[in-house]
TORKOL-4160 file (C-alpha; in steps of 0.2 Angstrom, whole numbers, padded with zeros to 4 digits, m for minus):
363
<pt num="1" X="m0006" Y="0015" Z="0031"/>
<pt num="2" X="m0013" Y="0021" Z="0088"/>
<pt num="3" X="m0024" Y="0036" Z="0097"/>
<pt num="4" X="m0031" Y="0051" Z="0096"/>
<pt num="5" X="m0028" Y="0066" Z="0092"/>
<pt num="6" X="m0020" Y="0079" Z="0105"/>
<pt num="7" X="m0031" Y="0089" Z="0116"/>
<pt num="8" X="m0029" Y="0105" Z="0103"/>
<pt num="9" X="m0026" Y="0097" Z="0086"/>
<pt num="10" X="m0023" Y="0108" Z="0072"/>
<pt num="11" X="m0037" Y="0113" Z="0060"/>
<pt num="12" X="m0026" Y="0105" Z="0046"/>
<pt num="13" X="m0029" Y="0089" Z="0055"/>
<pt num="14" X="m0046" Y="0091" Z="0062"/>
<pt num="15" X="m0053" Y="0094" Z="0044"/>
<pt num="16" X="m0045" Y="0076" Z="0039"/>
<pt num="17" X="m0052" Y="0067" Z="0054"/>
<pt num="18" X="m0067" Y="0055" Z="0049"/>
<pt num="19" X="m0085" Y="0064" Z="0050"/>
<pt num="20" X="m0091" Y="0048" Z="0059"/>
<pt num="21" X="m0090" Y="0053" Z="0079"/>
<pt num="22" X="m0089" Y="0033" Z="0082"/>
<pt num="23" X="m0073" Y="0032" Z="0072"/>
<pt num="24" X="m0055" Y="0037" Z="0079"/>
<pt num="25" X="m0041" Y="0046" Z="0069"/>
<pt num="26" X="m0025" Y="0033" Z="0071"/>
<pt num="27" X="m0010" Y="0043" Z="0068"/>
<pt num="28" X="0002" Y="0029" Z="0069"/>
<pt num="29" X="m0006" Y="0022" Z="0055"/>
<pt num="30" X="m0003" Y="0037" Z="0043"/>
<pt num="31" X="0015" Y="0038" Z="0049"/>
<pt num="32" X="0018" Y="0020" Z="0046"/>
<pt num="33" X="0009" Y="0022" Z="0028"/>
<pt num="34" X="0020" Y="0036" Z="0026"/>
<pt num="35" X="0038" Y="0026" Z="0032"/>
<pt num="36" X="0033" Y="0013" Z="0019"/>
<pt num="37" X="0032" Y="0022" Z="0006"/>
<pt num="38" X="0049" Y="0029" Z="0008"/>
<pt num="39" X="0056" Y="0013" Z="0011"/>
<pt num="40" X="0049" Y="0005" Z="m0006"/>
<pt num="41" X="0056" Y="0023" Z="m0013"/>
<pt num="42" X="0073" Y="0021" Z="m0009"/>
<pt num="43" X="0074" Y="0003" Z="m0013"/>
<pt num="44" X="0067" Y="0006" Z="m0030"/>
<pt num="45" X="0080" Y="0020" Z="m0033"/>
<pt num="46" X="0095" Y="0012" Z="m0024"/>
<pt num="47" X="0093" Y="m0006" Z="m0026"/>
<pt num="48" X="0081" Y="m0014" Z="m0037"/>
<pt num="49" X="0080" Y="m0001" Z="m0053"/>
<pt num="50" X="0098" Y="m0006" Z="m0056"/>
<pt num="51" X="0100" Y="m0023" Z="m0049"/>
<pt num="52" X="0086" Y="m0032" Z="m0053"/>
<pt num="53" X="0074" Y="m0023" Z="m0067"/>
<pt num="54" X="0090" Y="m0015" Z="m0077"/>
<pt num="55" X="0081" Y="0001" Z="m0078"/>
<pt num="56" X="0093" Y="0013" Z="m0073"/>
<pt num="57" X="0114" Y="0013" Z="m0074"/>
<pt num="58" X="0114" Y="0021" Z="m0058"/>
<pt num="59" X="0122" Y="0010" Z="m0047"/>
<pt num="60" X="0123" Y="0008" Z="m0029"/>
<pt num="61" X="0133" Y="m0006" Z="m0022"/>
<pt num="62" X="0136" Y="m0001" Z="m0008"/>
<pt num="63" X="0120" Y="m0004" Z="m0001"/>
<pt num="64" X="0118" Y="m0022" Z="m0004"/>
<pt num="65" X="0129" Y="m0022" Z="0012"/>
<pt num="66" X="0113" Y="m0014" Z="0021"/>
<pt num="67" X="0107" Y="m0032" Z="0023"/>
<pt num="68" X="0089" Y="m0021" Z="0029"/>
<pt num="69" X="0086" Y="m0014" Z="0012"/>
<pt num="70" X="0086" Y="m0034" Z="0005"/>
<pt num="71" X="0070" Y="m0035" Z="0015"/>
<pt num="72" X="0062" Y="m0017" Z="0010"/>
<pt num="73" X="0051" Y="m0028" Z="m0002"/>
<pt num="74" X="0040" Y="m0033" Z="0015"/>
<pt num="75" X="0033" Y="m0016" Z="0018"/>
<pt num="76" X="0022" Y="m0020" Z="0003"/>
<pt num="77" X="0012" Y="m0032" Z="0015"/>
<pt num="78" X="0011" Y="m0019" Z="0026"/>
<pt num="79" X="m0001" Y="m0009" Z="0016"/>
<pt num="80" X="m0011" Y="m0023" Z="0014"/>
<pt num="81" X="m0012" Y="m0026" Z="0032"/>
<pt num="82" X="m0016" Y="m0007" Z="0033"/>
<pt num="83" X="m0030" Y="m0007" Z="0022"/>
<pt num="84" X="m0037" Y="m0022" Z="0029"/>
<pt num="85" X="m0038" Y="m0013" Z="0045"/>
<pt num="86" X="m0045" Y="0005" Z="0040"/>
<pt num="87" X="m0057" Y="m0003" Z="0026"/>
<pt num="88" X="m0067" Y="m0010" Z="0037"/>
<pt num="89" X="m0068" Y="0005" Z="0048"/>
<pt num="90" X="m0073" Y="0014" Z="0034"/>
<pt num="91" X="m0085" Y="0003" Z="0027"/>
<pt num="92" X="m0095" Y="m0002" Z="0043"/>
<pt num="93" X="m0114" Y="0006" Z="0042"/>
<pt num="94" X="m0112" Y="0011" Z="0022"/>
<pt num="95" X="m0121" Y="0004" Z="0009"/>
<pt num="96" X="m0111" Y="m0003" Z="m0006"/>
<pt num="97" X="m0116" Y="0010" Z="m0017"/>
<pt num="98" X="m0110" Y="0023" Z="m0004"/>
<pt num="99" X="m0093" Y="0012" Z="m0002"/>
<pt num="100" X="m0090" Y="0011" Z="m0019"/>
<pt num="101" X="m0091" Y="0031" Z="m0020"/>
<pt num="102" X="m0078" Y="0034" Z="m0006"/>
<pt num="103" X="m0068" Y="0021" Z="m0014"/>
<pt num="104" X="m0068" Y="0030" Z="m0033"/>
<pt num="105" X="m0065" Y="0047" Z="m0024"/>
<pt num="106" X="m0051" Y="0043" Z="m0014"/>
<pt num="107" X="m0042" Y="0031" Z="m0029"/>
<pt num="108" X="m0046" Y="0039" Z="m0045"/>
<pt num="109" X="m0042" Y="0056" Z="m0045"/>
<pt num="110" X="m0024" Y="0055" Z="m0040"/>
<pt num="111" X="m0022" Y="0040" Z="m0048"/>
<pt num="112" X="m0027" Y="0048" Z="m0067"/>
<pt num="113" X="m0016" Y="0063" Z="m0064"/>
<pt num="114" X="0000" Y="0052" Z="m0058"/>
<pt num="115" X="m0004" Y="0038" Z="m0071"/>
<pt num="116" X="m0004" Y="0051" Z="m0087"/>
<pt num="117" X="0009" Y="0061" Z="m0079"/>
<pt num="118" X="0022" Y="0045" Z="m0080"/>
<pt num="119" X="0016" Y="0038" Z="m0096"/>
<pt num="120" X="0019" Y="0054" Z="m0103"/>
<pt num="121" X="0036" Y="0057" Z="m0096"/>
<pt num="122" X="0041" Y="0039" Z="m0100"/>
<pt num="123" X="0035" Y="0040" Z="m0117"/>
<pt num="124" X="0045" Y="0056" Z="m0120"/>
<pt num="125" X="0061" Y="0053" Z="m0111"/>
<pt num="126" X="0063" Y="0035" Z="m0102"/>
<pt num="127" X="0071" Y="0020" Z="m0110"/>
<pt num="128" X="0060" Y="0008" Z="m0120"/>
<pt num="129" X="0059" Y="m0006" Z="m0106"/>
<pt num="130" X="0048" Y="0007" Z="m0095"/>
<pt num="131" X="0037" Y="0014" Z="m0110"/>
<pt num="132" X="0020" Y="0008" Z="m0114"/>
<pt num="133" X="0008" Y="0010" Z="m0130"/>
<pt num="134" X="m0007" Y="0022" Z="m0130"/>
<pt num="135" X="m0019" Y="0006" Z="m0127"/>
<pt num="136" X="m0010" Y="0001" Z="m0110"/>
<pt num="137" X="m0011" Y="0018" Z="m0102"/>
<pt num="138" X="m0030" Y="0019" Z="m0108"/>
<pt num="139" X="m0033" Y="0002" Z="m0100"/>
<pt num="140" X="m0023" Y="0007" Z="m0084"/>
<pt num="141" X="m0034" Y="0022" Z="m0080"/>
<pt num="142" X="m0049" Y="0011" Z="m0076"/>
<pt num="143" X="m0037" Y="0002" Z="m0062"/>
<pt num="144" X="m0046" Y="m0014" Z="m0068"/>
<pt num="145" X="m0032" Y="m0020" Z="m0082"/>
<pt num="146" X="m0023" Y="m0029" Z="m0068"/>
<pt num="147" X="m0037" Y="m0042" Z="m0065"/>
<pt num="148" X="m0038" Y="m0045" Z="m0084"/>
<pt num="149" X="m0017" Y="m0050" Z="m0083"/>
<pt num="150" X="m0015" Y="m0034" Z="m0094"/>
<pt num="151" X="0003" Y="m0023" Z="m0093"/>
<pt num="152" X="0006" Y="m0009" Z="m0079"/>
<pt num="153" X="0011" Y="0009" Z="m0084"/>
<pt num="154" X="0020" Y="0007" Z="m0070"/>
<pt num="155" X="0028" Y="m0008" Z="m0062"/>
<pt num="156" X="0022" Y="m0003" Z="m0044"/>
<pt num="157" X="0003" Y="m0003" Z="m0052"/>
<pt num="158" X="0001" Y="m0022" Z="m0046"/>
<pt num="159" X="m0002" Y="m0018" Z="m0029"/>
<pt num="160" X="m0017" Y="m0009" Z="m0033"/>
<pt num="161" X="m0025" Y="m0025" Z="m0041"/>
<pt num="162" X="m0021" Y="m0034" Z="m0025"/>
<pt num="163" X="m0031" Y="m0020" Z="m0016"/>
<pt num="164" X="m0045" Y="m0018" Z="m0029"/>
<pt num="165" X="m0050" Y="m0037" Z="m0027"/>
<pt num="166" X="m0051" Y="m0033" Z="m0009"/>
<pt num="167" X="m0061" Y="m0019" Z="m0011"/>
<pt num="168" X="m0073" Y="m0028" Z="m0023"/>
<pt num="169" X="m0073" Y="m0043" Z="m0009"/>
<pt num="170" X="m0079" Y="m0028" Z="0004"/>
<pt num="171" X="m0092" Y="m0023" Z="m0010"/>
<pt num="172" X="m0100" Y="m0039" Z="m0012"/>
<pt num="173" X="m0102" Y="m0041" Z="0006"/>
<pt num="174" X="m0110" Y="m0025" Z="0006"/>
<pt num="175" X="m0122" Y="m0027" Z="m0007"/>
<pt num="176" X="m0127" Y="m0044" Z="0000"/>
<pt num="177" X="m0131" Y="m0035" Z="0015"/>
<pt num="178" X="m0119" Y="m0046" Z="0024"/>
<pt num="179" X="m0105" Y="m0036" Z="0034"/>
<pt num="180" X="m0112" Y="m0043" Z="0052"/>
<pt num="181" X="m0103" Y="m0059" Z="0045"/>
<pt num="182" X="m0087" Y="m0050" Z="0037"/>
<pt num="183" X="m0078" Y="m0060" Z="0050"/>
<pt num="184" X="m0085" Y="m0076" Z="0042"/>
<pt num="185" X="m0080" Y="m0071" Z="0025"/>
<pt num="186" X="m0062" Y="m0066" Z="0031"/>
<pt num="187" X="m0061" Y="m0085" Z="0039"/>
<pt num="188" X="m0065" Y="m0091" Z="0024"/>
<pt num="189" X="m0054" Y="m0080" Z="0014"/>
<pt num="190" X="m0039" Y="m0087" Z="0024"/>
<pt num="191" X="m0044" Y="m0107" Z="0023"/>
<pt num="192" X="m0043" Y="m0102" Z="0004"/>
<pt num="193" X="m0024" Y="m0095" Z="0006"/>
<pt num="194" X="m0021" Y="m0109" Z="0016"/>
<pt num="195" X="m0027" Y="m0122" Z="0001"/>
<pt num="196" X="m0017" Y="m0111" Z="m0012"/>
<pt num="197" X="m0003" Y="m0111" Z="m0002"/>
<pt num="198" X="m0002" Y="m0131" Z="m0002"/>
<pt num="199" X="m0009" Y="m0131" Z="m0019"/>
<pt num="200" X="m0025" Y="m0137" Z="m0018"/>
<pt num="201" X="m0035" Y="m0121" Z="m0023"/>
<pt num="202" X="m0031" Y="m0118" Z="m0042"/>
<pt num="203" X="m0032" Y="m0101" Z="m0049"/>
<pt num="204" X="m0031" Y="m0095" Z="m0031"/>
<pt num="205" X="m0020" Y="m0079" Z="m0035"/>
<pt num="206" X="m0030" Y="m0075" Z="m0050"/>
<pt num="207" X="m0046" Y="m0074" Z="m0043"/>
<pt num="208" X="m0044" Y="m0071" Z="m0023"/>
<pt num="209" X="m0027" Y="m0063" Z="m0022"/>
<pt num="210" X="m0025" Y="m0079" Z="m0012"/>
<pt num="211" X="m0004" Y="m0075" Z="m0008"/>
<pt num="212" X="m0010" Y="m0058" Z="0000"/>
<pt num="213" X="m0025" Y="m0062" Z="0010"/>
<pt num="214" X="m0016" Y="m0067" Z="0026"/>
<pt num="215" X="m0011" Y="m0048" Z="0027"/>
<pt num="216" X="m0029" Y="m0042" Z="0022"/>
<pt num="217" X="m0036" Y="m0053" Z="0036"/>
<pt num="218" X="m0024" Y="m0051" Z="0048"/>
<pt num="219" X="m0028" Y="m0032" Z="0046"/>
<pt num="220" X="m0045" Y="m0035" Z="0047"/>
<pt num="221" X="m0046" Y="m0045" Z="0065"/>
<pt num="222" X="m0033" Y="m0030" Z="0072"/>
<pt num="223" X="m0047" Y="m0018" Z="0068"/>
<pt num="224" X="m0058" Y="m0030" Z="0077"/>
<pt num="225" X="m0047" Y="m0030" Z="0092"/>
<pt num="226" X="m0045" Y="m0012" Z="0092"/>
<pt num="227" X="m0065" Y="m0010" Z="0094"/>
<pt num="228" X="m0063" Y="m0023" Z="0108"/>
<pt num="229" X="m0074" Y="m0036" Z="0096"/>
<pt num="230" X="m0059" Y="m0049" Z="0095"/>
<pt num="231" X="m0065" Y="m0066" Z="0103"/>
<pt num="232" X="m0054" Y="m0082" Z="0106"/>
<pt num="233" X="m0061" Y="m0090" Z="0090"/>
<pt num="234" X="m0058" Y="m0074" Z="0080"/>
<pt num="235" X="m0040" Y="m0072" Z="0089"/>
<pt num="236" X="m0038" Y="m0090" Z="0084"/>
<pt num="237" X="m0041" Y="m0085" Z="0065"/>
<pt num="238" X="m0028" Y="m0069" Z="0068"/>
<pt num="239" X="m0014" Y="m0081" Z="0074"/>
<pt num="240" X="m0017" Y="m0092" Z="0057"/>
<pt num="241" X="m0017" Y="m0075" Z="0046"/>
<pt num="242" X="m0001" Y="m0070" Z="0056"/>
<pt num="243" X="0007" Y="m0087" Z="0053"/>
<pt num="244" X="0002" Y="m0089" Z="0035"/>
<pt num="245" X="0007" Y="m0071" Z="0030"/>
<pt num="246" X="0025" Y="m0075" Z="0037"/>
<pt num="247" X="0026" Y="m0091" Z="0026"/>
<pt num="248" X="0020" Y="m0079" Z="0012"/>
<pt num="249" X="0034" Y="m0068" Z="0016"/>
<pt num="250" X="0048" Y="m0084" Z="0017"/>
<pt num="251" X="0041" Y="m0089" Z="m0001"/>
<pt num="252" X="0043" Y="m0072" Z="m0008"/>
<pt num="253" X="0060" Y="m0071" Z="0001"/>
<pt num="254" X="0066" Y="m0084" Z="m0008"/>
<pt num="255" X="0058" Y="m0079" Z="m0025"/>
<pt num="256" X="0068" Y="m0062" Z="m0023"/>
<pt num="257" X="0084" Y="m0071" Z="m0020"/>
<pt num="258" X="0081" Y="m0081" Z="m0034"/>
<pt num="259" X="0077" Y="m0068" Z="m0046"/>
<pt num="260" X="0092" Y="m0054" Z="m0040"/>
<pt num="261" X="0105" Y="m0067" Z="m0034"/>
<pt num="262" X="0106" Y="m0057" Z="m0016"/>
<pt num="263" X="0105" Y="m0068" Z="m0001"/>
<pt num="264" X="0090" Y="m0062" Z="0008"/>
<pt num="265" X="0090" Y="m0071" Z="0028"/>
<pt num="266" X="0073" Y="m0081" Z="0030"/>
<pt num="267" X="0078" Y="m0076" Z="0050"/>
<pt num="268" X="0078" Y="m0057" Z="0047"/>
<pt num="269" X="0063" Y="m0061" Z="0034"/>
<pt num="270" X="0054" Y="m0067" Z="0049"/>
<pt num="271" X="0059" Y="m0058" Z="0063"/>
<pt num="272" X="0053" Y="m0043" Z="0052"/>
<pt num="273" X="0036" Y="m0049" Z="0047"/>
<pt num="274" X="0033" Y="m0054" Z="0066"/>
<pt num="275" X="0039" Y="m0033" Z="0072"/>
<pt num="276" X="0026" Y="m0027" Z="0058"/>
<pt num="277" X="0014" Y="m0038" Z="0068"/>
<pt num="278" X="0019" Y="m0033" Z="0084"/>
<pt num="279" X="0018" Y="m0015" Z="0080"/>
<pt num="280" X="m0001" Y="m0018" Z="0073"/>
<pt num="281" X="m0004" Y="m0028" Z="0090"/>
<pt num="282" X="0002" Y="m0013" Z="0101"/>
<pt num="283" X="m0009" Y="0000" Z="0088"/>
<pt num="284" X="m0025" Y="m0011" Z="0091"/>
<pt num="285" X="m0023" Y="m0010" Z="0110"/>
<pt num="286" X="m0020" Y="0007" Z="0111"/>
<pt num="287" X="0000" Y="0005" Z="0119"/>
<pt num="288" X="0007" Y="0013" Z="0101"/>
<pt num="289" X="m0003" Y="0030" Z="0098"/>
<pt num="290" X="0009" Y="0043" Z="0093"/>
<pt num="291" X="m0003" Y="0058" Z="0097"/>
<pt num="292" X="0013" Y="0070" Z="0097"/>
<pt num="293" X="0012" Y="0068" Z="0079"/>
<pt num="294" X="m0005" Y="0072" Z="0077"/>
<pt num="295" X="m0001" Y="0088" Z="0068"/>
<pt num="296" X="0008" Y="0080" Z="0054"/>
<pt num="297" X="0002" Y="0064" Z="0053"/>
<pt num="298" X="m0012" Y="0067" Z="0042"/>
<pt num="299" X="m0001" Y="0076" Z="0031"/>
<pt num="300" X="0010" Y="0061" Z="0029"/>
<pt num="301" X="m0005" Y="0049" Z="0027"/>
<pt num="302" X="m0010" Y="0061" Z="0013"/>
<pt num="303" X="0005" Y="0062" Z="0002"/>
<pt num="304" X="0008" Y="0042" Z="0004"/>
<pt num="305" X="m0005" Y="0037" Z="m0010"/>
<pt num="306" X="0004" Y="0049" Z="m0025"/>
<pt num="307" X="0022" Y="0047" Z="m0018"/>
<pt num="308" X="0017" Y="0026" Z="m0020"/>
<pt num="309" X="0011" Y="0028" Z="m0037"/>
<pt num="310" X="0021" Y="0043" Z="m0045"/>
<pt num="311" X="0039" Y="0040" Z="m0038"/>
<pt num="312" X="0046" Y="0024" Z="m0047"/>
<pt num="313" X="0047" Y="0026" Z="m0067"/>
<pt num="314" X="0046" Y="0045" Z="m0064"/>
<pt num="315" X="0059" Y="0044" Z="m0053"/>
<pt num="316" X="0072" Y="0033" Z="m0063"/>
<pt num="317" X="0068" Y="0045" Z="m0078"/>
<pt num="318" X="0075" Y="0058" Z="m0068"/>
<pt num="319" X="0089" Y="0050" Z="m0061"/>
<pt num="320" X="0095" Y="0043" Z="m0076"/>
<pt num="321" X="0092" Y="0063" Z="m0086"/>
<pt num="322" X="0103" Y="0071" Z="m0071"/>
<pt num="323" X="0116" Y="0057" Z="m0069"/>
<pt num="324" X="0128" Y="0065" Z="m0081"/>
<pt num="325" X="0128" Y="0082" Z="m0070"/>
<pt num="326" X="0125" Y="0077" Z="m0052"/>
<pt num="327" X="0134" Y="0064" Z="m0040"/>
<pt num="328" X="0124" Y="0049" Z="m0037"/>
<pt num="329" X="0122" Y="0051" Z="m0020"/>
<pt num="330" X="0115" Y="0069" Z="m0023"/>
<pt num="331" X="0106" Y="0063" Z="m0036"/>
<pt num="332" X="0098" Y="0049" Z="m0027"/>
<pt num="333" X="0093" Y="0061" Z="m0012"/>
<pt num="334" X="0088" Y="0076" Z="m0022"/>
<pt num="335" X="0074" Y="0065" Z="m0034"/>
<pt num="336" X="0069" Y="0057" Z="m0016"/>
<pt num="337" X="0065" Y="0076" Z="m0010"/>
<pt num="338" X="0059" Y="0081" Z="m0027"/>
<pt num="339" X="0046" Y="0066" Z="m0027"/>
<pt num="340" X="0038" Y="0069" Z="m0008"/>
<pt num="341" X="0038" Y="0089" Z="m0013"/>
<pt num="342" X="0028" Y="0084" Z="m0030"/>
<pt num="343" X="0017" Y="0071" Z="m0020"/>
<pt num="344" X="0014" Y="0085" Z="m0005"/>
<pt num="345" X="0009" Y="0097" Z="m0019"/>
<pt num="346" X="m0002" Y="0082" Z="m0028"/>
<pt num="347" X="m0011" Y="0081" Z="m0012"/>
<pt num="348" X="m0014" Y="0100" Z="m0006"/>
<pt num="349" X="m0017" Y="0109" Z="m0021"/>
<pt num="350" X="m0028" Y="0095" Z="m0033"/>
<pt num="351" X="m0032" Y="0079" Z="m0023"/>
<pt num="352" X="m0038" Y="0088" Z="m0008"/>
<pt num="353" X="m0050" Y="0100" Z="m0018"/>
<pt num="354" X="m0053" Y="0089" Z="m0032"/>
<pt num="355" X="m0060" Y="0076" Z="m0019"/>
<pt num="356" X="m0071" Y="0088" Z="m0009"/>
<pt num="357" X="m0080" Y="0094" Z="m0025"/>
<pt num="358" X="m0082" Y="0076" Z="m0029"/>
<pt num="359" X="m0089" Y="0072" Z="m0012"/>
<pt num="360" X="m0102" Y="0086" Z="m0013"/>
<pt num="361" X="m0108" Y="0082" Z="m0032"/>
<pt num="362" X="m0111" Y="0062" Z="m0029"/>
<pt num="363" X="m0120" Y="0063" Z="m0011"/>
């Protein structure tokens, strides 16, 4: 995480459509979110686990020849753009308490289950580098641990900390009943990100996620564009966010190159980031609809969150256990398939009923 459902959407898709009649379901966003999660998973299993983090002894040097794989970390900003796009759509018109409840219902049940599974499996079977003491597991369940620079049970949780900062910002704006000034808040945030990038804002990343602000801000103004509310001034802020997100991506590519020793092309980085923004421009103007996928998009979107938070350490641990018995490529494909299957089961048989029950109780 554009267009409406087809004329005769499935019951499954209909149930997952937002309740508000003014909010349009966007299949393209769910499809993008799922593709991004798949790319992240394949990168962790096929590249970072053995080349960067030393968590796996199963190597795939052939994948290094796929230059695109080196740039897959760029899809992480895509998640932040999606959040910047969809969270304002869901927050507008809500109270701060209502927004907090909706985010809690969306995030915590799945995270608690996946974090618990990850901690148990890594404690019992993973290498020491992937294990965490009980207190780390406990503080991770709050989802606020990253704000205090405490360790993660799984390395992928760092993105949840970034997301939490954005949610807190939206919550404060709603608490102050200042949502109509959200555009101004986003403008100030992008200005702070610029000051941080030129080293004039101490502790910018610690407090306001300055490095990732351009993606959230771009997502917000894409949502304004989608709703026909983009004006020349705010279009200028969107362009600034795009430029700053590109600068941040190039900085991250240079850092990844130093860490991995694998060359990462700044030209490819630039092209991919611009492509991501072009895709969102197409969604915002309804040129990218994907209505033909309206039946499957809600399912793909539902799978994405459990897949993202569960796949990494659990999948690597399973691959290690299977490696004496399976060809490494079969191992890679099998574990990837199982990760998707388990994520679907979590969404279908756990998240949906639990979320429904919680929404009924928290009204």
